[in-house]
C-alpha positions as CSV (number, residue, x, y, z in Angstrom):
1,M,80.2,7.2,95.9
2,A,80.6,10.2,98.2
3,D,84.1,9.7,99.7
4,S,87.2,11.7,100.3
5,F,88.9,10.2,97.2
6,N,86.3,11.4,94.8
7,L,86.9,14.9,93.5
8,L,83.2,15.4,93.1
9,Y,82.9,15.4,96.9
10,S,86.4,15.8,98.3
11,N,86.2,19.6,98.8
12,D,82.5,20.5,98.2
13,K,79.0,20.0,99.5
14,K,76.7,18.1,97.3
15,G,74.7,20.3,95.0
16,V,76.2,23.6,96.4
17,H,78.2,26.0,94.3
18,A,81.7,26.9,95.5
19,P,81.7,30.0,97.8
20,S,83.0,32.3,95.1
21,W,82.5,35.9,94.3
22,Y,80.7,34.7,91.1
23,A,78.1,32.7,93.1
24,H,77.7,35.8,95.4
25,M,77.0,37.9,92.4
26,V,74.5,35.6,90.7
27,G,72.6,34.8,93.9
28,E,70.1,32.0,94.0
29,T,70.3,29.7,90.9
30,P,67.5,27.7,89.4
31,K,67.3,24.1,90.6
32,R,66.6,21.4,88.1
33,A,65.0,17.9,88.5
34,Q,67.0,14.8,89.3
35,L,67.1,12.0,86.7
36,M,64.5,9.4,87.8
37,G,63.5,6.2,86.1
38,S,64.4,5.0,82.6
39,Q,64.6,7.4,79.6
40,N,65.6,7.5,76.0
41,C,67.2,10.1,73.8
42,D,69.4,10.7,70.8
43,V,72.3,12.1,72.7
44,C,73.2,11.8,76.4
45,I,75.9,14.3,77.7
46,I,77.7,13.8,81.0
47,G,78.5,17.2,82.6
48,A,76.8,20.5,82.6
49,G,79.7,22.8,82.1
50,F,80.7,24.8,79.0
51,T,81.4,21.8,76.8
52,G,78.2,19.8,77.7
53,L,75.9,22.8,77.7
54,S,77.2,24.1,74.3
55,A,76.9,20.6,72.8
56,A,73.4,20.3,74.2
57,L,72.4,23.7,72.7
58,H,73.8,23.0,69.2
59,L,72.5,19.5,69.1
60,A,69.0,20.6,70.2
61,R,69.0,23.2,67.5
62,K,69.8,20.5,64.9
63,G,66.7,18.6,66.0
64,Y,68.2,16.0,68.3
65,S,66.6,15.0,71.6
66,V,69.3,15.7,74.2
67,K,69.6,14.9,77.9
68,V,72.4,16.3,80.1
69,V,73.2,14.6,83.4
70,E,75.2,16.6,86.0
71,A,76.4,15.3,89.4
72,H,75.9,18.6,91.1
73,R,74.5,21.8,89.6
74,V,74.8,23.6,86.3
75,G,78.3,25.3,86.1
76,W,79.3,23.6,89.4
77,G,82.8,22.5,88.2
78,A,85.6,24.5,86.7
79,S,83.2,26.2,84.3
80,G,81.7,28.2,87.2
81,R,84.9,28.7,89.2
82,N,87.7,29.7,86.8
83,G,89.4,33.1,86.3
84,G,86.9,34.1,83.7
85,Q,89.5,35.0,81.1
86,V,88.5,34.4,77.5
87,G,91.8,34.1,75.7
88,T,92.9,34.2,72.0
89,G,94.0,31.2,70.1
90,Q,94.8,27.7,71.4
91,R,96.5,26.9,74.7
92,M,99.9,26.6,72.8
93,D,100.9,29.5,70.6
94,Q,101.0,29.7,66.8
95,D,104.7,29.1,66.6
96,Y,104.3,25.8,68.4
97,L,101.3,24.8,66.2
98,E,103.1,25.7,63.0
99,K,106.2,23.7,64.0
100,N,104.3,20.6,65.0
101,Y,101.2,20.6,62.7
102,G,102.2,22.8,59.7
103,K,101.2,26.3,58.9
104,E,97.9,25.4,57.1
105,N,96.6,23.5,60.1
106,A,97.9,26.1,62.5
107,K,95.9,28.8,60.7
108,T,92.8,26.6,61.0
109,Y,93.4,26.1,64.7
110,W,93.7,29.9,64.9
111,Q,90.4,30.4,63.1
112,I,88.7,28.0,65.5
113,G,90.1,30.0,68.4
114,E,88.8,33.2,66.9
115,E,85.3,31.7,66.3
116,A,85.4,30.4,69.9
117,K,85.7,33.9,71.3
118,A,82.9,35.2,69.0
119,L,80.7,32.3,70.0
120,V,81.0,33.2,73.7
121,R,80.1,36.8,73.0
122,D,77.1,35.7,70.9
123,L,75.9,33.2,73.5
124,I,76.1,35.8,76.3
125,K,74.2,38.3,74.2
126,E,71.6,35.7,73.3
127,S,71.0,34.6,76.9
128,G,70.8,38.2,78.2
129,S,72.9,37.2,81.2
130,D,74.8,39.9,83.0
131,C,78.3,38.5,82.8
132,N,80.2,41.7,83.4
133,L,82.1,41.4,80.2
134,E,85.2,43.6,79.8
135,D,87.6,43.7,77.0
136,G,91.4,43.1,77.2
137,I,93.9,40.6,78.5
138,I,97.5,41.6,79.3
139,H,100.3,39.0,79.1
140,A,102.8,40.2,81.7
141,D,106.4,39.1,81.5
142,H,108.1,38.5,84.9
143,R,111.5,38.3,83.3
144,A,113.0,41.1,81.1
145,R,114.6,38.5,78.8
146,Y,111.1,37.4,77.7
147,L,110.3,40.8,76.2
148,D,111.8,40.3,72.7
149,E,109.8,37.1,72.3
150,S,106.6,38.8,73.4
151,K,107.1,41.7,70.9
152,A,108.0,39.2,68.1
153,Y,104.9,37.2,68.7
154,A,102.6,40.3,68.7
155,D,104.2,41.3,65.4
156,K,103.7,37.8,64.0
157,L,100.0,37.8,64.8
158,N,99.7,41.3,63.3
159,Q,101.5,40.5,60.1
160,E,100.9,36.8,59.4
161,Y,97.5,36.3,60.9
162,G,96.0,39.8,60.3
163,Y,95.2,40.1,64.0
164,D,95.6,43.8,64.8
165,K,94.1,43.7,68.3
166,I,97.3,42.7,70.1
167,G,100.3,45.1,70.7
168,F,103.5,45.2,72.7
169,L,103.7,46.9,76.1
170,S,106.9,48.3,77.3
171,G,107.7,48.3,81.0
172,N,106.3,51.9,81.4
173,D,103.2,51.0,79.3
174,L,102.5,48.0,81.6
175,N,103.2,50.0,84.8
176,E,100.6,52.6,83.8
177,R,98.0,49.8,83.9
178,V,99.4,47.4,86.6
179,K,101.2,49.0,89.5
180,S,103.5,46.2,90.4
181,P,107.3,45.9,90.4
182,S,107.0,42.3,89.3
183,Y,106.7,42.8,85.6
184,H,108.9,44.2,82.8
185,G,106.4,44.6,80.0
186,G,104.3,42.2,77.8
187,T,101.4,42.5,75.4
188,L,97.8,43.7,75.5
189,D,95.2,41.7,73.6
190,E,92.1,43.8,73.1
191,G,90.3,41.0,71.3
192,A,90.4,38.9,74.4
193,F,88.0,39.6,77.3
194,H,86.9,38.4,80.7
195,I,83.5,37.6,82.3
196,N,81.7,36.1,85.3
197,P,81.9,32.4,84.1
198,L,79.2,31.1,86.4
199,A,76.7,33.7,85.0
200,Y,77.7,32.6,81.5
201,A,77.2,28.9,82.3
202,L,73.8,29.6,83.8
203,G,72.7,31.7,80.8
204,L,74.0,29.0,78.4
205,A,71.9,26.4,80.3
206,K,68.8,28.5,79.9
207,T,69.5,28.9,76.2
208,A,70.0,25.1,75.7
209,E,66.8,24.4,77.6
210,N,64.9,26.9,75.4
211,A,66.2,25.0,72.4
212,G,64.7,21.8,73.8
213,A,67.5,20.1,75.8
214,M,66.8,18.6,79.2
215,I,69.2,19.1,82.0
216,Y,69.2,16.9,85.2
217,E,71.1,17.9,88.3
218,L,72.2,15.9,91.3
219,S,72.5,12.9,88.9
220,E,76.0,11.5,89.2
221,V,76.7,8.9,86.6
222,T,77.9,5.6,88.2
223,Q,78.3,3.4,85.1
224,V,78.3,3.6,81.3
225,D,77.7,0.5,79.2
226,E,78.9,0.9,75.6
227,G,77.3,-0.6,72.5
228,A,75.1,0.2,69.5
229,K,73.0,2.0,72.1
230,V,74.8,3.5,75.1
231,H,73.4,2.9,78.6
232,V,74.1,5.6,81.2
233,Q,73.3,4.7,84.8
234,T,72.8,7.0,87.8
235,S,71.7,6.2,91.3
236,D,68.0,6.8,90.6
237,G,67.7,6.5,86.8
238,D,69.2,5.5,83.5
239,I,69.3,6.8,80.0
240,T,69.6,4.8,76.8
241,A,71.0,6.9,73.9
242,D,72.3,6.6,70.4
243,H,75.3,8.8,71.2
244,L,77.2,9.9,74.3
245,I,79.5,12.8,75.0
246,Y,81.8,12.8,78.0
247,A,82.1,16.5,79.1
248,C,83.5,15.9,82.6
249,N,86.9,17.6,82.4
250,G,88.7,17.5,85.8
251,Y,85.8,15.7,87.5
252,L,85.8,12.6,85.4
253,G,87.2,10.4,88.2
254,K,87.2,6.7,87.3
255,L,84.3,6.8,84.9
256,N,86.4,6.2,81.8
257,G,89.9,4.8,81.9
258,K,90.7,5.7,78.3
259,I,90.2,9.4,79.0
260,A,91.7,9.3,82.5
261,G,95.0,8.1,81.2
262,K,95.4,11.2,79.1
263,V,94.2,13.9,81.4
264,L,95.2,14.8,84.9
265,P,93.1,16.8,87.4
266,I,94.9,19.6,89.2
267,N,93.5,22.1,91.7
268,N,93.7,25.9,91.3
269,F,92.6,28.6,93.6
270,V,91.1,32.1,93.5
271,I,90.5,34.9,96.0
272,T,88.7,38.2,95.9
273,T,89.4,41.2,98.1
274,E,86.9,43.5,99.7
275,P,86.0,46.5,97.4
276,L,88.9,48.8,97.1
277,S,88.6,52.6,97.3
278,D,89.1,54.5,94.1
279,E,92.4,55.8,95.5
280,L,93.7,52.3,96.3
281,R,92.6,50.9,93.0
282,A,94.5,53.6,91.2
283,E,97.6,52.6,93.2
284,V,97.1,48.9,92.3
285,M,95.4,48.3,88.9
286,P,93.7,51.2,87.1
287,T,93.2,49.1,83.9
288,K,90.0,47.2,83.2
289,A,92.0,44.5,81.3
290,A,92.7,41.2,83.0
291,V,96.3,39.9,83.5
292,A,97.9,36.5,83.1
293,D,101.7,36.4,83.7
294,S,104.5,34.4,82.3
295,K,105.2,32.1,85.2
296,F,104.8,28.4,84.7
297,V,102.3,28.3,87.5
298,V,100.4,31.3,86.2
299,N,99.2,34.2,88.3
300,Y,96.1,35.7,86.8
301,F,94.1,38.6,88.1
302,R,91.7,41.5,87.3
303,M,89.6,44.1,88.8
304,T,85.9,43.3,89.1
305,H,83.1,45.8,88.2
306,D,82.6,46.4,92.0
307,N,86.2,47.4,92.5
308,R,87.6,44.1,94.0
309,L,90.8,42.5,92.9
310,L,90.1,38.9,91.8
311,F,93.4,37.0,92.0
312,G,94.2,33.4,91.0
313,G,97.4,31.8,92.0
314,G,98.8,28.6,93.3
315,E,98.1,24.9,92.5
316,N,98.1,21.6,94.3
317,Y,97.7,18.1,93.1
318,G,95.6,15.3,94.7
319,Y,92.2,15.2,96.3
320,R,92.3,17.9,99.0
321,F,92.3,21.7,98.8
322,P,94.5,23.7,101.3
323,S,92.8,24.2,104.7
324,D,93.0,28.0,104.3
325,I,92.6,28.9,100.6
326,K,92.5,32.7,101.3
327,A,96.0,32.6,103.0
328,F,97.3,30.2,100.3
329,V,96.5,32.6,97.5
330,Q,97.1,35.8,99.4
331,K,100.8,35.0,99.5
332,P,101.4,35.2,95.7
333,M,99.0,38.2,95.6
334,L,101.1,40.2,98.0
335,E,104.2,39.3,96.0
336,I,102.6,41.1,93.1
337,F,100.8,43.8,95.0
338,P,102.4,44.4,98.4
339,Q,100.3,47.6,98.7
340,L,97.3,45.3,99.5
341,A,98.8,44.0,102.8
342,D,96.1,45.5,104.9
343,T,93.2,44.6,102.5
344,K,90.7,42.0,103.6
345,I,90.1,38.9,101.6
346,E,86.4,38.3,101.4
347,F,86.1,35.3,99.1
348,G,88.3,32.3,98.5
349,W,87.6,29.1,96.6
350,G,89.2,26.3,94.6
351,G,88.3,24.2,91.6
352,T,89.7,21.3,89.6
353,L,90.6,21.5,86.0
354,A,92.1,18.9,83.6
355,I,95.5,19.2,81.9
356,T,97.1,17.1,79.2
357,L,100.7,16.3,78.9
358,K,101.2,18.6,75.9
359,R,98.7,21.2,77.2
360,L,96.5,20.8,74.2
361,P,92.9,19.7,74.4
362,L,91.8,16.1,74.1
363,F,89.2,15.5,71.4
364,E,88.7,11.8,70.9
365,R,86.2,9.4,69.4
366,L,86.2,6.6,72.0
367,A,83.8,4.5,70.0
368,G,81.7,5.1,66.9
369,N,79.0,6.7,69.0
370,I,81.0,8.1,71.9
371,L,83.0,11.3,72.0
372,T,85.0,13.3,74.5
373,C,86.3,16.9,74.6
374,T,88.4,17.7,77.7
375,G,91.8,18.7,79.0
376,Y,91.7,22.4,78.2
377,S,94.6,23.0,80.5
378,G,93.4,26.4,81.8
379,H,92.2,27.7,78.4
380,G,88.7,26.5,78.5
381,V,86.2,29.3,78.6
382,A,86.2,29.9,74.9
383,L,87.6,26.5,73.8
384,A,85.2,24.4,75.8
385,S,82.3,26.4,74.4
386,M,83.6,25.8,70.9
387,A,84.3,22.1,71.7
388,G,80.6,21.5,72.4
389,K,79.7,23.0,69.0
390,I,82.3,20.9,67.2
391,A,81.2,17.8,69.0
392,A,77.6,18.5,67.9
393,E,78.9,18.9,64.3
394,A,80.6,15.5,64.5
395,I,77.4,13.7,65.7
396,H,75.5,15.4,62.9
397,G,77.9,13.9,60.4
398,Q,80.2,16.9,59.8
399,A,83.3,15.7,61.6
400,S,86.1,17.6,59.8
401,R,86.8,20.1,62.6
402,F,86.5,17.4,65.3
403,D,88.9,15.2,63.4
404,L,91.3,18.2,63.0
405,M,91.2,18.9,66.8
406,A,91.7,15.1,67.4
407,Q,95.0,15.4,65.6
408,L,96.4,17.4,68.5
409,Q,98.9,15.2,70.3
410,T,97.6,14.1,73.7
411,P,99.7,11.2,74.8
412,R,99.0,9.2,78.0
413,F,100.7,10.4,81.2
414,P,103.7,8.2,82.1
415,G,103.4,6.2,85.2
416,G,99.7,5.4,84.8
417,T,97.2,6.5,87.4
418,L,99.4,5.4,90.3
419,L,102.6,7.3,89.4
420,R,101.4,10.3,87.4
421,Y,100.7,12.4,90.5
422,P,104.2,12.0,92.1
423,M,105.8,12.6,88.6
424,L,103.7,15.7,88.1
425,I,104.5,17.1,91.6
426,A,108.2,16.6,90.8
427,A,107.9,18.4,87.5
428,M,105.8,21.3,88.9
429,T,108.2,21.8,91.8
430,W,111.1,22.1,89.3
431,F,109.3,24.6,87.1
432,S,108.2,26.6,90.2
433,L,111.8,26.8,91.4
434,R,112.9,27.9,87.9
435,D,110.3,30.7,88.1
436,K,112.0,32.0,91.3
437,L,115.6,31.8,90.0
């Protein structure tokens, strides 16, 4: 199946983590066996990212026999490549959730989001992994007209949700932390945080294995046969299971058409500079908080513990990454921080995530014994970890939270698999132009 039109192989070497700063920091990672021969278990999980690993951990702790199959390596996909920002709430804000799902449900979605952040903190602590956790995420407004809305939303969370960890930042407040002419103010959420996501994924895998789960690498699933027992086929082995969880996110490919019609893979890119001097850092970004801005195609960035600027920006759609990722992302970075014009870019990498039409995650029971959690739309570090826990609850017979998440509207993309990319490109181009006007 290795071809240029399979996102599992289009831009990466088989079984090799992306050339990221994260991979550089964690160094050599443990290699796990490939699935060989025929096996049986209670639950089979496809994908060893945050969703699959969290589900495996929570199911194993409930006494289930669990086997995870991963086409490459643990944390190889978006879980090990993303910006590492662990944000508050759901992908859409509480105003949107209240309007579309009612205040009571919106508050439950909020509580799930708060539990998701706490879960990530707890799992990092339990694994003992050095994930370089730092508190704080700034939302930076690139238009002055957005400031009233940002202040009102911070006040709403303070007053209606009892969330006192977020506050408004004036232009001067923001400029003390982020030395860029691009922003007019925003909010600082000190209950959110950022991490090395690959280190977190590796620690989560170790914790799941300690609980009894089995993880197989280099074991791409080629076919799934549904039924009272689910049969999962790889090139060298197969698993028969009572339950199945699809935890593939942007790398699902053609494995399941029901899921593929509701999620769309898009590519996002990150660079990391050489270490900055203390003087240059003070001129660029003295804060330890991460930043995500208000553009439709979001710029997100933070300082690392070794004084590098880690900057994510730019997207493309299809199967191929840009030929020069470093140059592709350096352009928006220099728009934000022109003072880094002479700074070397040492790491550049891309990854594929899954978005949904409404930017809310897809939780779906595809059959009585088959679940999927996917489509986190760039808000997956905490939510995917929580999704795995909620999927485990559902398999164990406690499906109330899974069913509530499944109520989030995730319609199929118009145009089917052939036309959805051209339609997305047209929409994204329009929104990108709007950002510049």
